Structures are given as structure tokens and as C-alpha cells.
N, C-alpha and C positions, 0 to 999 in steps of 0.2 A: 423440484427437484430436491433430492437431499444433500447434504455436504457430501457425503462418500461419493456419489453419482458426479457432485462437483468436481470431485478431487481427481475421480477416474476419469473425466474429462480433461483437466488440466494434464496429467500424466500421461494422458493419449498423445496430446498436443507438444507438451513441453519437456524436453530432455536435458535442460539445463538445472542440475538442482540448485544453483544462486537464483533466478530468476522463479524457480517454485517456491525457495524461499521467500523471496520478494514479495511472491503474493499472498503466503501464508502471514506475512507481517503485515499486509495492510487488510489481510481479514481481521486480524488480532483486533487493529487500530479502529475497525469499524464494529466490530462486536463491543467494544469498549463505547466509543461513542453512542450505539444505539441504544447501550445499556442505561447511560450517562443522561440521553435526551427522552429514554421512555418511548423509544421505537422498536419496531421490529428486528431483534437481533437475529435469527436465522438468515431474513434478506437482507441486510447489511454485511454481514459476514459471507454472504454467496458473492455478492457485489464486488465484495473487494478480494474474494478468492478466483473470481472469474475474469477480472477486469484486464489481466494482461496473457490471457490463455492462447492467444492468436500472435503473439510476438514473433516468436521463431518462424512463424510461416509467413508472416508479414509483417517484415523487420524494419520498416519506414514509416516514417510519422502519417505520411502520403496514405497509407494502407491501413495502419493500425489505428485503431479497432474497426472502421468500416467493414475492411474486408473478412473479418471474423464474424461479423453480422450474422449474415445467413446460415454459418455451421451453427450458431446458438438457435437459431430460428426453426432449423433442421432438426436439432435436439430437443424442442421444445421448450426451449426455455420463456418464460413470461414476456412477453413486449415492453412492459417497464423497465424490468431489468436488463434489458437489452438497450433501452433507450439510454438508460443511466451509466451504463457502461460507454456507450458514444461520446457520451457528455465529457468522459476525460480525456477525448481524442482531439487532435487539433482538425481543424477544417470540417468536423462533422457536420455542424450547422446543429449540431444540440446545444442548448443552452444549458449550464448550470445552475439553473433555476429554483431547486428545490435541495433540502436539508442535506438530504442523503447525496446527491452530486455534487455538492461542494463537501461535504466529506470526503469523498472518495478521491475528490483532487486534491483537498490538503493532505490526505495521508500516505498519498502514491508515493512523491518522491522523498519525502523526508525520511521515509522506512529507510530507505537507501544510505543516507547519510548518516543515521543511526546506527545502521549496521556497520559502516566503515568507519564509522567512530569508536564503536566497541571492538571492533578487531584491531586498531592501532595500541590499544589500550595494554596493560604488563599484563592485568587479569585475561585479557580476551573475553569478557562476560559484559551482559547486561544488568547483573545483580548489583553492582557498584558504578554503574554509569547514572550519571545524573545530565539534567539539563545544560549546566555550566558549562560541562566538559564539552558537550555540543558545540555551546555558543563560544569556547575557548578555539575552536578548530573549523568554526564558521568565519571567521578572522580571517583564518590562512587561506587566501584565495588558491593556494595550490593545493589543498589538501581538497582531497574528492572535487579536481577542478572540473570535471564533467556534469556535476549538480548543478541544476539553476536556481540559486539561491534567492534572486530576483521573483521566481516563478514562485517558490516557497512561502516567501513572505507575501505577496501577493493571495495565494492561496488562501493561508490561515485568515489573512485577513476578511476575505471574502466568507469564509466556513464563522466568522465572528468568535474567535479565539485567538487570542493573545501568542506570538509565533511559541516563545519558552515558555507558555502553561502547555500549547498543545505538544510541544518536543516533550515535555515531560508526561505527557498523558499516552503518547505513542509508545515511548521509554516502557510505561508502566504497563501498556497493554503487550508488547512484546516479550517482557518479562514472563509472561504467564506462558509463553510456548518456548524460552529461550532454548530447550534442550532439541527440539524440533527444526531450528534455525542454527544451532551447533553455536549458539552464545552461551554456552553455561562456562567454557573456557573452565581455567582454575578453582572456581568458585561452587559453592553449593547454595542453595535457595535458603 
């Protein structure tokens, strides 16, 4: 599957632009790490892009992503990619036992927190956002209260990248696509 085909699949099932931007963010982070670790950038990127394609049609942790797997199989997605997607879900029974699976889990939730922090800054931009700003907001439990900080910490630990280094890497990755994410704000690259 090409990236264009994957994006078409995402757009078929996802109408919420915020969710599309989330998947683009995870794709960017996954591509960053694939490059860093000398892995297949295309496959890692596709994993990030597709991982939540079924969230709108299966919006519960009990259904997502397991209920979406048959759709991916019908579309001819490689089984190893489907298993990787399943690994980020709750109760799927698919272990996070590869670097790629650990990366997906580590990149998933943190992109939302990075986005939230960027949006409350005066610049509303990723271009001047640093991990230290995310760390300050991290301590404010009322900020982005729906995010699971414990899960983010554990995911980074399992991935083997220190949390704030990981946060800085994700910001760097997301900056590359800031215009697509609507996070240029009033700054230019």
C-alpha cells in the first residue's frame, strides 16, 4: 500500500479533521524514529498513519482496533502491519514485543499532548515549542486531564527513550508537517 492509498483509506473512514491530524502526527513521529533507528521509513509511517483509522466507527477501547482489522485485511494490508496496529489496542492479546510496536505505543498518546500544549501557547505553533514547555504543562494535572500521563511514561520507558528526549523527538517530527497540522500559528519556519 502506498501512502496515498493509506491516506485515502483514512479519509474514507475518518471525518474528524482533529483525528486525521493526530494520525498524521503519529505518522511523522514514526517516520522520525524509523530513520533514527535505520528501519523502513515507509512501513513505519504507514503504521502511524493507519493505526486509528477505525476509531470513528469503533469508538470504544473494547472494539478499537480489533474490529477494524477485518477491514484492513479486505483492503490487502499486510498481516504484520495489522498485527502491529492491534498491538496498540487494549485487550487484543497482541504483545508490544518489537521496536516498531513499542514506537507506535510511545508515539500515539504523546502527540496529542504536544498538540494541546502548542495550541495554548501565544504563538499557537510547533516552531517555538520545546519539551520543557510540555514538561511544565505535564505537572498541571488539570491541563489535558484526559491524557494518561502514566501510560505515556510507561510507553517511553518500554520504548527505551527517556520521556523528555522522546517528547523533543516527537516535537521535531511534528514540526516537519506543522502546516498540515494547523500548528504554524503566527510563526514561520
